[in-house]
HTML snippet that shows the backbone in 3Dmol.js (N, CA, C, O; Angstrom):
<script src="https://3Dmol.org/build/3Dmol-min.js"></script>
<div id="view" style="width:600px;height:400px;position:relative"></div>
<script>
const pdb = `
ATOM      1  N   MET A   1      95.879  10.476 119.622  1.00  0.00           N
ATOM      2  CA  MET A   1      97.285  10.165 119.799  1.00  0.00           C
ATOM      3  C   MET A   1      97.927  11.317 120.578  1.00  0.00           C
ATOM      4  O   MET A   1      97.763  12.486 120.229  1.00  0.00           O
ATOM      5  N   SER A   2      98.642  10.973 121.612  1.00  0.00           N
ATOM      6  CA  SER A   2      99.258  12.011 122.435  1.00  0.00           C
ATOM      7  C   SER A   2     100.545  12.514 121.803  1.00  0.00           C
ATOM      8  O   SER A   2     101.113  11.889 120.907  1.00  0.00           O
ATOM      9  N   GLY A   3     100.979  13.649 122.294  1.00  0.00           N
ATOM     10  CA  GLY A   3     102.227  14.227 121.807  1.00  0.00           C
ATOM     11  C   GLY A   3     103.412  13.328 122.086  1.00  0.00           C
ATOM     12  O   GLY A   3     104.362  13.282 121.304  1.00  0.00           O
ATOM     13  N   ARG A   4     103.360  12.610 123.203  1.00  0.00           N
ATOM     14  CA  ARG A   4     104.450  11.692 123.563  1.00  0.00           C
ATOM     15  C   ARG A   4     104.542  10.545 122.557  1.00  0.00           C
ATOM     16  O   ARG A   4     105.642  10.137 122.183  1.00  0.00           O
ATOM     17  N   ASP A   5     103.396  10.026 122.119  1.00  0.00           N
ATOM     18  CA  ASP A   5     103.383   8.942 121.134  1.00  0.00           C
ATOM     19  C   ASP A   5     103.986   9.396 119.812  1.00  0.00           C
ATOM     20  O   ASP A   5     104.766   8.672 119.192  1.00  0.00           O
ATOM     21  N   ARG A   6     103.616  10.600 119.386  1.00  0.00           N
ATOM     22  CA  ARG A   6     104.154  11.142 118.125  1.00  0.00           C
ATOM     23  C   ARG A   6     105.659  11.348 118.231  1.00  0.00           C
ATOM     24  O   ARG A   6     106.403  11.034 117.301  1.00  0.00           O
ATOM     25  N   SER A   7     106.102  11.874 119.364  1.00  0.00           N
ATOM     26  CA  SER A   7     107.526  12.115 119.567  1.00  0.00           C
ATOM     27  C   SER A   7     108.302  10.805 119.544  1.00  0.00           C
ATOM     28  O   SER A   7     109.377  10.719 118.950  1.00  0.00           O
ATOM     29  N   SER A   8     107.762   9.808 120.181  1.00  0.00           N
ATOM     30  CA  SER A   8     108.411   8.495 120.227  1.00  0.00           C
ATOM     31  C   SER A   8     108.472   7.883 118.830  1.00  0.00           C
ATOM     32  O   SER A   8     109.495   7.321 118.437  1.00  0.00           O
ATOM     33  N   ARG A   9     107.384   7.992 118.091  1.00  0.00           N
ATOM     34  CA  ARG A   9     107.353   7.478 116.728  1.00  0.00           C
ATOM     35  C   ARG A   9     108.336   8.220 115.836  1.00  0.00           C
ATOM     36  O   ARG A   9     109.000   7.613 114.996  1.00  0.00           O
ATOM     37  N   SER A  10     108.428   9.519 116.016  1.00  0.00           N
ATOM     38  CA  SER A  10     109.344  10.323 115.226  1.00  0.00           C
ATOM     39  C   SER A  10     110.788   9.889 115.477  1.00  0.00           C
ATOM     40  O   SER A  10     111.576   9.764 114.540  1.00  0.00           O
ATOM     41  N   ARG A  11     111.128   9.661 116.743  1.00  0.00           N
ATOM     42  CA  ARG A  11     112.493   9.209 117.069  1.00  0.00           C
ATOM     43  C   ARG A  11     112.765   7.835 116.485  1.00  0.00           C
ATOM     44  O   ARG A  11     113.878   7.556 116.039  1.00  0.00           O
ATOM     45  N   THR A  12     111.757   6.976 116.485  1.00  0.00           N
ATOM     46  CA  THR A  12     111.912   5.641 115.915  1.00  0.00           C
ATOM     47  C   THR A  12     112.214   5.734 114.424  1.00  0.00           C
ATOM     48  O   THR A  12     113.119   5.069 113.920  1.00  0.00           O
ATOM     49  N   TRP A  13     111.445   6.566 113.725  1.00  0.00           N
ATOM     50  CA  TRP A  13     111.680   6.746 112.291  1.00  0.00           C
ATOM     51  C   TRP A  13     113.050   7.370 112.028  1.00  0.00           C
ATOM     52  O   TRP A  13     113.745   6.972 111.093  1.00  0.00           O
ATOM     53  N   GLN A  14     113.435   8.338 112.841  1.00  0.00           N
ATOM     54  CA  GLN A  14     114.746   8.970 112.665  1.00  0.00           C
ATOM     55  C   GLN A  14     115.855   7.946 112.857  1.00  0.00           C
ATOM     56  O   GLN A  14     116.809   7.906 112.080  1.00  0.00           O
ATOM     57  N   GLY A  15     115.732   7.121 113.886  1.00  0.00           N
ATOM     58  CA  GLY A  15     116.731   6.085 114.129  1.00  0.00           C
ATOM     59  C   GLY A  15     116.806   5.085 112.999  1.00  0.00           C
ATOM     60  O   GLY A  15     117.891   4.671 112.591  1.00  0.00           O
ATOM     61  N   ALA A  16     115.644   4.696 112.491  1.00  0.00           N
ATOM     62  CA  ALA A  16     115.600   3.748 111.381  1.00  0.00           C
ATOM     63  C   ALA A  16     116.220   4.360 110.127  1.00  0.00           C
ATOM     64  O   ALA A  16     116.962   3.696 109.404  1.00  0.00           O
ATOM     65  N   PHE A  17     115.910   5.626 109.877  1.00  0.00           N
ATOM     66  CA  PHE A  17     116.476   6.284 108.698  1.00  0.00           C
ATOM     67  C   PHE A  17     117.987   6.421 108.824  1.00  0.00           C
ATOM     68  O   PHE A  17     118.704   6.217 107.845  1.00  0.00           O
ATOM     69  N   LYS A  18     118.485   6.763 110.011  1.00  0.00           N
ATOM     70  CA  LYS A  18     119.932   6.870 110.218  1.00  0.00           C
ATOM     71  C   LYS A  18     120.609   5.530 109.984  1.00  0.00           C
ATOM     72  O   LYS A  18     121.660   5.466 109.345  1.00  0.00           O
ATOM     73  N   ALA A  19     120.013   4.456 110.499  1.00  0.00           N
ATOM     74  CA  ALA A  19     120.583   3.124 110.302  1.00  0.00           C
ATOM     75  C   ALA A  19     120.586   2.757 108.819  1.00  0.00           C
ATOM     76  O   ALA A  19     121.566   2.209 108.314  1.00  0.00           O
ATOM     77  N   PHE A  20     119.483   3.060 108.120  1.00  0.00           N
ATOM     78  CA  PHE A  20     119.404   2.779 106.691  1.00  0.00           C
ATOM     79  C   PHE A  20     120.463   3.572 105.923  1.00  0.00           C
ATOM     80  O   PHE A  20     121.131   3.026 105.044  1.00  0.00           O
ATOM     81  N   ALA A  21     120.616   4.839 106.246  1.00  0.00           N
ATOM     82  CA  ALA A  21     121.602   5.682 105.563  1.00  0.00           C
ATOM     83  C   ALA A  21     123.016   5.155 105.810  1.00  0.00           C
ATOM     84  O   ALA A  21     123.847   5.138 104.901  1.00  0.00           O
ATOM     85  N   HIS A  22     123.281   4.731 107.031  1.00  0.00           N
ATOM     86  CA  HIS A  22     124.608   4.191 107.357  1.00  0.00           C
ATOM     87  C   HIS A  22     124.880   2.928 106.538  1.00  0.00           C
ATOM     88  O   HIS A  22     125.954   2.781 105.955  1.00  0.00           O
ATOM     89  N   GLU A  23     123.908   2.020 106.497  1.00  0.00           N
ATOM     90  CA  GLU A  23     124.074   0.782 105.739  1.00  0.00           C
ATOM     91  C   GLU A  23     124.231   1.061 104.246  1.00  0.00           C
ATOM     92  O   GLU A  23     125.036   0.418 103.572  1.00  0.00           O
ATOM     93  N   ALA A  24     123.467   2.014 103.734  1.00  0.00           N
ATOM     94  CA  ALA A  24     123.578   2.376 102.314  1.00  0.00           C
ATOM     95  C   ALA A  24     124.964   2.937 102.023  1.00  0.00           C
ATOM     96  O   ALA A  24     125.548   2.647 100.979  1.00  0.00           O
ATOM     97  N   GLY A  25     125.485   3.732 102.936  1.00  0.00           N
ATOM     98  CA  GLY A  25     126.829   4.274 102.772  1.00  0.00           C
ATOM     99  C   GLY A  25     127.887   3.180 102.776  1.00  0.00           C
ATOM    100  O   GLY A  25     128.835   3.220 101.992  1.00  0.00           O
ATOM    101  N   MET A  26     127.721   2.206 103.659  1.00  0.00           N
ATOM    102  CA  MET A  26     128.669   1.092 103.716  1.00  0.00           C
ATOM    103  C   MET A  26     128.616   0.275 102.422  1.00  0.00           C
ATOM    104  O   MET A  26     129.653  -0.145 101.909  1.00  0.00           O
ATOM    105  N   LEU A  27     127.414   0.053 101.898  1.00  0.00           N
ATOM    106  CA  LEU A  27     127.265  -0.682 100.643  1.00  0.00           C
ATOM    107  C   LEU A  27     127.922   0.079  99.498  1.00  0.00           C
ATOM    108  O   LEU A  27     128.638  -0.509  98.688  1.00  0.00           O
ATOM    109  N   LEU A  28     127.684   1.360  99.430  1.00  0.00           N
ATOM    110  CA  LEU A  28     128.281   2.176  98.375  1.00  0.00           C
ATOM    111  C   LEU A  28     129.797   2.141  98.464  1.00  0.00           C
ATOM    112  O   LEU A  28     130.477   2.024  97.445  1.00  0.00           O
ATOM    113  N   ASP A  29     130.330   2.242  99.671  1.00  0.00           N
ATOM    114  CA  ASP A  29     131.775   2.171  99.875  1.00  0.00           C
ATOM    115  C   ASP A  29     132.320   0.838  99.378  1.00  0.00           C
ATOM    116  O   ASP A  29     133.358   0.801  98.717  1.00  0.00           O
ATOM    117  N   ALA A  30     131.632  -0.250  99.689  1.00  0.00           N
ATOM    118  CA  ALA A  30     132.074  -1.575  99.248  1.00  0.00           C
ATOM    119  C   ALA A  30     132.026  -1.698  97.727  1.00  0.00           C
ATOM    120  O   ALA A  30     132.917  -2.291  97.119  1.00  0.00           O
ATOM    121  N   LEU A  31     130.990  -1.140  97.118  1.00  0.00           N
ATOM    122  CA  LEU A  31     130.871  -1.219  95.660  1.00  0.00           C
ATOM    123  C   LEU A  31     131.930  -0.387  94.946  1.00  0.00           C
ATOM    124  O   LEU A  31     132.360  -0.726  93.844  1.00  0.00           O
ATOM    125  N   LEU A  32     132.344   0.699  95.582  1.00  0.00           N
ATOM    126  CA  LEU A  32     133.332   1.575  94.961  1.00  0.00           C
ATOM    127  C   LEU A  32     134.775   1.135  95.215  1.00  0.00           C
ATOM    128  O   LEU A  32     135.694   1.622  94.557  1.00  0.00           O
ATOM    129  N   SER A  33     134.978   0.219  96.163  1.00  0.00           N
ATOM    130  CA  SER A  33     136.334  -0.241  96.441  1.00  0.00           C
ATOM    131  C   SER A  33     136.381  -1.752  96.632  1.00  0.00           C
ATOM    132  O   SER A  33     136.665  -2.235  97.728  1.00  0.00           O
ATOM    133  N   PRO A  34     136.102  -2.499  95.559  1.00  0.00           N
ATOM    134  CA  PRO A  34     136.070  -3.956  95.688  1.00  0.00           C
ATOM    135  C   PRO A  34     137.436  -4.556  96.034  1.00  0.00           C
ATOM    136  O   PRO A  34     137.505  -5.608  96.670  1.00  0.00           O
ATOM    137  N   GLY A  35     138.504  -3.904  95.627  1.00  0.00           N
ATOM    138  CA  GLY A  35     139.850  -4.408  95.939  1.00  0.00           C
ATOM    139  C   GLY A  35     140.090  -4.487  97.435  1.00  0.00           C
ATOM    140  O   GLY A  35     140.700  -5.440  97.920  1.00  0.00           O
ATOM    141  N   ARG A  36     139.617  -3.498  98.162  1.00  0.00           N
ATOM    142  CA  ARG A  36     139.791  -3.481  99.620  1.00  0.00           C
ATOM    143  C   ARG A  36     139.014  -4.624 100.251  1.00  0.00           C
ATOM    144  O   ARG A  36     139.497  -5.269 101.182  1.00  0.00           O
ATOM    145  N   ILE A  37     137.816  -4.876  99.749  1.00  0.00           N
ATOM    146  CA  ILE A  37     136.980  -5.954 100.278  1.00  0.00           C
ATOM    147  C   ILE A  37     137.662  -7.297 100.031  1.00  0.00           C
ATOM    148  O   ILE A  37     137.691  -8.154 100.915  1.00  0.00           O
ATOM    149  N   ILE A  38     138.201  -7.477  98.846  1.00  0.00           N
ATOM    150  CA  ILE A  38     138.897  -8.724  98.520  1.00  0.00           C
ATOM    151  C   ILE A  38     140.108  -8.912  99.425  1.00  0.00           C
ATOM    152  O   ILE A  38     140.349 -10.017  99.909  1.00  0.00           O
ATOM    153  N   GLU A  39     140.873  -7.850  99.659  1.00  0.00           N
ATOM    154  CA  GLU A  39     142.027  -7.940 100.561  1.00  0.00           C
ATOM    155  C   GLU A  39     141.602  -8.330 101.974  1.00  0.00           C
ATOM    156  O   GLU A  39     142.260  -9.144 102.622  1.00  0.00           O
ATOM    157  N   GLU A  40     140.515  -7.754 102.444  1.00  0.00           N
ATOM    158  CA  GLU A  40     140.032  -8.085 103.788  1.00  0.00           C
ATOM    159  C   GLU A  40     139.613  -9.543 103.880  1.00  0.00           C
ATOM    160  O   GLU A  40     139.904 -10.211 104.872  1.00  0.00           O
ATOM    161  N   VAL A  41     138.931 -10.042 102.853  1.00  0.00           N
ATOM    162  CA  VAL A  41     138.502 -11.438 102.850  1.00  0.00           C
ATOM    163  C   VAL A  41     139.720 -12.362 102.831  1.00  0.00           C
ATOM    164  O   VAL A  41     139.741 -13.376 103.528  1.00  0.00           O
ATOM    165  N   GLU A  42     140.729 -12.017 102.037  1.00  0.00           N
ATOM    166  CA  GLU A  42     141.943 -12.829 101.986  1.00  0.00           C
ATOM    167  C   GLU A  42     142.669 -12.819 103.325  1.00  0.00           C
ATOM    168  O   GLU A  42     143.194 -13.847 103.752  1.00  0.00           O
ATOM    169  N   GLU A  43     142.702 -11.667 103.991  1.00  0.00           N
ATOM    170  CA  GLU A  43     143.330 -11.581 105.308  1.00  0.00           C
ATOM    171  C   GLU A  43     142.570 -12.436 106.320  1.00  0.00           C
ATOM    172  O   GLU A  43     143.178 -13.153 107.115  1.00  0.00           O
ATOM    173  N   MET A  44     141.251 -12.358 106.287  1.00  0.00           N
ATOM    174  CA  MET A  44     140.438 -13.165 107.199  1.00  0.00           C
ATOM    175  C   MET A  44     140.674 -14.655 106.950  1.00  0.00           C
ATOM    176  O   MET A  44     140.817 -15.433 107.893  1.00  0.00           O
ATOM    177  N   ARG A  45     140.712 -15.033 105.710  1.00  0.00           N
ATOM    178  CA  ARG A  45     140.927 -16.445 105.352  1.00  0.00           C
ATOM    179  C   ARG A  45     142.279 -16.922 105.857  1.00  0.00           C
ATOM    180  O   ARG A  45     142.378 -18.016 106.411  1.00  0.00           O
ATOM    181  N   ALA A  46     143.326 -16.115 105.673  1.00  0.00           N
ATOM    182  CA  ALA A  46     144.660 -16.493 106.133  1.00  0.00           C
ATOM    183  C   ALA A  46     144.691 -16.659 107.657  1.00  0.00           C
ATOM    184  O   ALA A  46     145.316 -17.586 108.171  1.00  0.00           O
ATOM    185  N   LEU A  47     144.019 -15.764 108.367  1.00  0.00           N
ATOM    186  CA  LEU A  47     143.968 -15.881 109.829  1.00  0.00           C
ATOM    187  C   LEU A  47     143.246 -17.149 110.255  1.00  0.00           C
ATOM    188  O   LEU A  47     143.702 -17.847 111.161  1.00  0.00           O
ATOM    189  N   TYR A  48     142.131 -17.451 109.618  1.00  0.00           N
ATOM    190  CA  TYR A  48     141.396 -18.675 109.945  1.00  0.00           C
ATOM    191  C   TYR A  48     142.222 -19.924 109.632  1.00  0.00           C
ATOM    192  O   TYR A  48     142.198 -20.890 110.394  1.00  0.00           O
ATOM    193  N   GLN A  49     142.953 -19.907 108.515  1.00  0.00           N
ATOM    194  CA  GLN A  49     143.786 -21.055 108.167  1.00  0.00           C
ATOM    195  C   GLN A  49     144.898 -21.251 109.195  1.00  0.00           C
ATOM    196  O   GLN A  49     145.175 -22.378 109.603  1.00  0.00           O
ATOM    197  N   ARG A  50     145.532 -20.159 109.615  1.00  0.00           N
ATOM    198  CA  ARG A  50     146.565 -20.269 110.652  1.00  0.00           C
ATOM    199  C   ARG A  50     145.963 -20.806 111.942  1.00  0.00           C
ATOM    200  O   ARG A  50     146.571 -21.641 112.611  1.00  0.00           O
ATOM    201  N   ALA A  51     144.778 -20.334 112.291  1.00  0.00           N
ATOM    202  CA  ALA A  51     144.112 -20.805 113.509  1.00  0.00           C
ATOM    203  C   ALA A  51     143.836 -22.301 113.418  1.00  0.00           C
ATOM    204  O   ALA A  51     144.033 -23.025 114.394  1.00  0.00           O
ATOM    205  N   ASN A  52     143.387 -22.769 112.270  1.00  0.00           N
ATOM    206  CA  ASN A  52     143.112 -24.197 112.100  1.00  0.00           C
ATOM    207  C   ASN A  52     144.383 -25.036 112.214  1.00  0.00           C
ATOM    208  O   ASN A  52     144.351 -26.137 112.765  1.00  0.00           O
ATOM    209  N   ARG A  53     145.511 -24.519 111.692  1.00  0.00           N
ATOM    210  CA  ARG A  53     146.768 -25.258 111.759  1.00  0.00           C
ATOM    211  C   ARG A  53     147.276 -25.419 113.186  1.00  0.00           C
ATOM    212  O   ARG A  53     147.851 -26.453 113.526  1.00  0.00           O
ATOM    213  N   ILE A  54     147.068 -24.400 114.029  1.00  0.00           N
ATOM    214  CA  ILE A  54     147.634 -24.452 115.377  1.00  0.00           C
ATOM    215  C   ILE A  54     146.622 -24.855 116.448  1.00  0.00           C
ATOM    216  O   ILE A  54     146.959 -24.892 117.631  1.00  0.00           O
ATOM    217  N   GLU A  55     145.397 -25.153 116.051  1.00  0.00           N
ATOM    218  CA  GLU A  55     144.340 -25.470 117.013  1.00  0.00           C
ATOM    219  C   GLU A  55     144.749 -26.559 118.005  1.00  0.00           C
ATOM    220  O   GLU A  55     144.512 -26.418 119.205  1.00  0.00           O
ATOM    221  N   ALA A  56     145.353 -27.630 117.524  1.00  0.00           N
ATOM    222  CA  ALA A  56     145.690 -28.765 118.400  1.00  0.00           C
ATOM    223  C   ALA A  56     146.803 -28.414 119.389  1.00  0.00           C
ATOM    224  O   ALA A  56     146.788 -28.878 120.529  1.00  0.00           O
ATOM    225  N   THR A  57     147.750 -27.611 118.968  1.00  0.00           N
ATOM    226  CA  THR A  57     148.896 -27.318 119.835  1.00  0.00           C
ATOM    227  C   THR A  57     148.707 -26.068 120.682  1.00  0.00           C
ATOM    228  O   THR A  57     149.272 -25.970 121.771  1.00  0.00           O
ATOM    229  N   ASP A  58     147.927 -25.119 120.200  1.00  0.00           N
ATOM    230  CA  ASP A  58     147.755 -23.861 120.934  1.00  0.00           C
ATOM    231  C   ASP A  58     146.328 -23.321 120.738  1.00  0.00           C
ATOM    232  O   ASP A  58     146.117 -22.376 119.978  1.00  0.00           O
ATOM    233  N   PRO A  59     145.367 -23.922 121.422  1.00  0.00           N
ATOM    234  CA  PRO A  59     143.960 -23.528 121.213  1.00  0.00           C
ATOM    235  C   PRO A  59     143.672 -22.077 121.603  1.00  0.00           C
ATOM    236  O   PRO A  59     142.814 -21.433 121.000  1.00  0.00           O
ATOM    237  N   HIS A  60     144.378 -21.567 122.598  1.00  0.00           N
ATOM    238  CA  HIS A  60     144.151 -20.168 122.997  1.00  0.00           C
ATOM    239  C   HIS A  60     144.571 -19.222 121.879  1.00  0.00           C
ATOM    240  O   HIS A  60     143.832 -18.300 121.535  1.00  0.00           O
ATOM    241  N   ARG A  61     145.749 -19.445 121.312  1.00  0.00           N
ATOM    242  CA  ARG A  61     146.231 -18.598 120.210  1.00  0.00           C
ATOM    243  C   ARG A  61     145.306 -18.722 119.000  1.00  0.00           C
ATOM    244  O   ARG A  61     145.050 -17.736 118.310  1.00  0.00           O
ATOM    245  N   ALA A  62     144.808 -19.924 118.745  1.00  0.00           N
ATOM    246  CA  ALA A  62     143.885 -20.129 117.627  1.00  0.00           C
ATOM    247  C   ALA A  62     142.611 -19.305 117.837  1.00  0.00           C
ATOM    248  O   ALA A  62     142.085 -18.711 116.895  1.00  0.00           O
ATOM    249  N   ALA A  63     142.122 -19.275 119.076  1.00  0.00           N
ATOM    250  CA  ALA A  63     140.925 -18.481 119.380  1.00  0.00           C
ATOM    251  C   ALA A  63     141.187 -16.996 119.175  1.00  0.00           C
ATOM    252  O   ALA A  63     140.327 -16.268 118.681  1.00  0.00           O
ATOM    253  N   VAL A  64     142.375 -16.555 119.554  1.00  0.00           N
ATOM    254  CA  VAL A  64     142.747 -15.139 119.365  1.00  0.00           C
ATOM    255  C   VAL A  64     142.800 -14.809 117.875  1.00  0.00           C
ATOM    256  O   VAL A  64     142.310 -13.761 117.455  1.00  0.00           O
ATOM    257  N   LEU A  65     143.385 -15.689 117.083  1.00  0.00           N
ATOM    258  CA  LEU A  65     143.458 -15.454 115.633  1.00  0.00           C
ATOM    259  C   LEU A  65     142.062 -15.390 115.021  1.00  0.00           C
ATOM    260  O   LEU A  65     141.795 -14.556 114.156  1.00  0.00           O
ATOM    261  N   ARG A  66     141.177 -16.268 115.472  1.00  0.00           N
ATOM    262  CA  ARG A  66     139.799 -16.243 114.951  1.00  0.00           C
ATOM    263  C   ARG A  66     139.087 -14.952 115.356  1.00  0.00           C
ATOM    264  O   ARG A  66     138.316 -14.389 114.579  1.00  0.00           O
ATOM    265  N   TRP A  67     139.349 -14.495 116.562  1.00  0.00           N
ATOM    266  CA  TRP A  67     138.750 -13.239 117.015  1.00  0.00           C
ATOM    267  C   TRP A  67     139.229 -12.090 116.123  1.00  0.00           C
ATOM    268  O   TRP A  67     138.434 -11.251 115.699  1.00  0.00           O
ATOM    269  N   HIS A  68     140.524 -12.060 115.848  1.00  0.00           N
ATOM    270  CA  HIS A  68     141.061 -11.005 114.976  1.00  0.00           C
ATOM    271  C   HIS A  68     140.465 -11.099 113.572  1.00  0.00           C
ATOM    272  O   HIS A  68     140.147 -10.081 112.958  1.00  0.00           O
ATOM    273  N   ALA A  69     140.316 -12.309 113.077  1.00  0.00           N
ATOM    274  CA  ALA A  69     139.737 -12.495 111.745  1.00  0.00           C
ATOM    275  C   ALA A  69     138.305 -11.965 111.706  1.00  0.00           C
ATOM    276  O   ALA A  69     137.875 -11.392 110.704  1.00  0.00           O
ATOM    277  N   SER A  70     137.580 -12.158 112.788  1.00  0.00           N
ATOM    278  CA  SER A  70     136.185 -11.705 112.804  1.00  0.00           C
ATOM    279  C   SER A  70     136.071 -10.188 112.849  1.00  0.00           C
ATOM    280  O   SER A  70     135.003  -9.638 112.580  1.00  0.00           O
ATOM    281  N   ARG A  71     137.149  -9.516 113.185  1.00  0.00           N
ATOM    282  CA  ARG A  71     137.139  -8.053 113.302  1.00  0.00           C
ATOM    283  C   ARG A  71     137.760  -7.328 112.107  1.00  0.00           C
ATOM    284  O   ARG A  71     137.765  -6.097 112.069  1.00  0.00           O
ATOM    285  N   VAL A  72     138.284  -8.073 111.134  1.00  0.00           N
ATOM    286  CA  VAL A  72     138.993  -7.456 110.004  1.00  0.00           C
ATOM    287  C   VAL A  72     138.125  -6.441 109.280  1.00  0.00           C
ATOM    288  O   VAL A  72     138.578  -5.322 109.039  1.00  0.00           O
ATOM    289  N   GLY A  73     136.925  -6.780 108.933  1.00  0.00           N
ATOM    290  CA  GLY A  73     136.056  -5.881 108.175  1.00  0.00           C
ATOM    291  C   GLY A  73     135.476  -4.734 108.979  1.00  0.00           C
ATOM    292  O   GLY A  73     134.847  -3.839 108.415  1.00  0.00           O
ATOM    293  N   LEU A  74     135.677  -4.746 110.281  1.00  0.00           N
ATOM    294  CA  LEU A  74     135.082  -3.708 111.131  1.00  0.00           C
ATOM    295  C   LEU A  74     135.997  -2.523 111.340  1.00  0.00           C
ATOM    296  O   LEU A  74     135.603  -1.556 111.991  1.00  0.00           O
ATOM    297  N   ARG A  75     137.174  -2.565 110.824  1.00  0.00           N
ATOM    298  CA  ARG A  75     138.120  -1.458 111.020  1.00  0.00           C
ATOM    299  C   ARG A  75     137.698  -0.222 110.302  1.00  0.00           C
ATOM    300  O   ARG A  75     138.387   0.796 110.367  1.00  0.00           O
TER     301      ARG A  75
END
`;
const viewer = $3Dmol.createViewer("view");
viewer.addModel(pdb, "pdb");
viewer.setStyle({}, {cartoon: {color: "spectrum"}});
viewer.zoomTo();
viewer.render();
</script>
């Protein structure tokens, strides 16, 4: 095995570990603050409901509301 192969494998493992640590941190945050998660879900639901109500009259605005709803948890 060449040094380049080992280096590449090492970076792969480091990247995987960083991703795992990030996801574990996000899970821990969610478990420690369930109220925030519930508020976000309620906000997303309200945005989707508004989008559904106005879909026939204003499809562009409905699409914008759905886009915003899809981004609520990413803040």
